[in-house]
N, C-alpha and C positions, 0 to 999 in steps of 0.2 A: 575617506576610508571606513569611519564610522557609520556612515550612511549605507555602505555596500554590507557591512557586517549586519546590520539592523534590517535590512531587506532580506539577507539571507534567512535570518532567524524568522523573519514573518512567513517568508515562503514555505521554510521547513515546518513551522507550526502548523500552517495550512494544511499541509500535507499530511501531518500525522492526525489531524482532526478530521481529514476526509476517511482515512484508512478506518479509523476506530468508529465513525459513523457508518461505514459500509459492512465492516465486520458485525456490527451490533445490527444492521437490518438482516443480513445473512443468517445469523444464528437466530433470530426471531423467527424465520422462514422456514426452518427446518423441523419437520414435524416429528417429533420423538413420541414413542408411547407412553403412557401415564406411567408412573412408577408405582411397583406393587408394595402394598403394606403385609405382605404375607411374609412370615419368618422364612429366614433362607434354611433353617434346620429340619423344615417339616418334612416328614417321610412322604415319598412317593407311594403310592398304592401298586401292588404287584400288577405286572401285565401280563395277560395270555395270548399269545399270537394263534391265529387261524390259519397261518400259512401252511401249505400243502408240504413244503419242503420238511417241517418237522414231525411228519407222519410216515417217514420212510421207514420200512422195516428193518429192525436192527441187524447188523453183519453177524453173519454166523462164520466159525471156524470151518474151514474145508476139512472134509473127511480124508483120510489116507495114513500114510506112515508118520512118525514121529517127525515134526517140522523142522526141529534141529536138525536132522541129518540133510536137509536139503540146502544148508547155508555151510561155506567154507571160506575161511580168511584166504584171499589170493594174494594180498601184499598188505603189509602193515607199515607206515612210515609217519614220518614228522616233516611238516613244511620246513624247508632250509631258511626261510626269512623270519617267519613269526614263529615258527616251535610250535605249533598245532598239530596234534596227531590227526591222522586218517586211516581207514581200513578199508580196502576195495572187498567186497565181497561176492563171491559167486553164488547165485542162488539157482539151483535146479527144481523146477515143479515136477516133484515124483508122484502127484495123484493123477485121477483119471480124469479130470476137469481143469478149467483155468482157475487160477489161484493169484492173489495179491499178498502181498508180505509187509510185515513190519519187523525189523530186527534191531536189538539193543547190541550195542559194542561197549565192552569197557575196556579202558587203556591203563594198564598197569605198571607199575616200576620194576625194578629190578628184584625188589622184595615181595613182588605179588601183591602190593597194596594200590588199589585202585586209585587213580590221580586225576582220570576225567572219563567222561562217557559221551556216547553219540548214539545216533539212530539213523536207521537207512530205511527205505520205504520203496516199494514197486507198484507200478500199474499191474494190469492182468497179465499173466504169463501163462502161455497155452501148456498143456500137459506135454510132459518131456522137454521143453525149451528151458534154455539157461540164459540167465542176464547178469551182469556185472553192474553194481551200485556202489556208491562211495558213502560211509558214514565218517562223518566230521567231529573232531572233539571241539571243544570252544575255550581252551587256554593253553598256554603255553607248558610243554611237559620236557622232559629231560631226554636225551638222546639214550636210544636202546630201550624205550618205552614200548611194551608189546600189547598185542592186541587179543582180545578173547570176546567171543560171541556171547551174548546173555539171551535174554528171553526172545524166541522167534514165534511170531504170531501168523499164521496163514489163513487167508480169509477168501470166501467164494465173492467173487465181485458181483 
C-alpha cells in the first residue's frame, strides 16, 4: 500500500513539473511589445482630420411659415408596463420645398411642471405631406402626464 501511494506521488510530481516546464517555455515564446517608459498622464496633441465628411455645408433652416404650426400632438400616453411617456406627433410640411424636422416635447405633470422630455426627428418630408413620429421620454412618470411640443426646427435636407 505504501509503495502504491509513493508511486502515485512520484507520477503526480512528474506531471506538475512537466506542466510548469511547458508553460514557462510557452511564456518565453510569446512576443510582447516592450513596455513604454512614457508617463500615462502625458497629454495627447490635438488631432485635425482631413476627412471630407467634416467639410459638409451647415444645415440651413427651411424658409416658410412658423415651423411650430407644422406640428400637432396626435396622441399623448404612458407605457402601461414601465410608465415612460410618449407623444405621437403629426408633422405637416407647409413649405414649398422638402424639409426635415427636429421636435422637442415636454412631458408635464398636473401642476404644469416638466417631469421628462423627449425628441422626435424626421427624414425629408415632401411639401404638403404629413408624417407621424413618436417622441419618447426616458423615465417613469405619473398617470395623467400631459404632452407639450417645445422647440421645432425645420431644415432643408
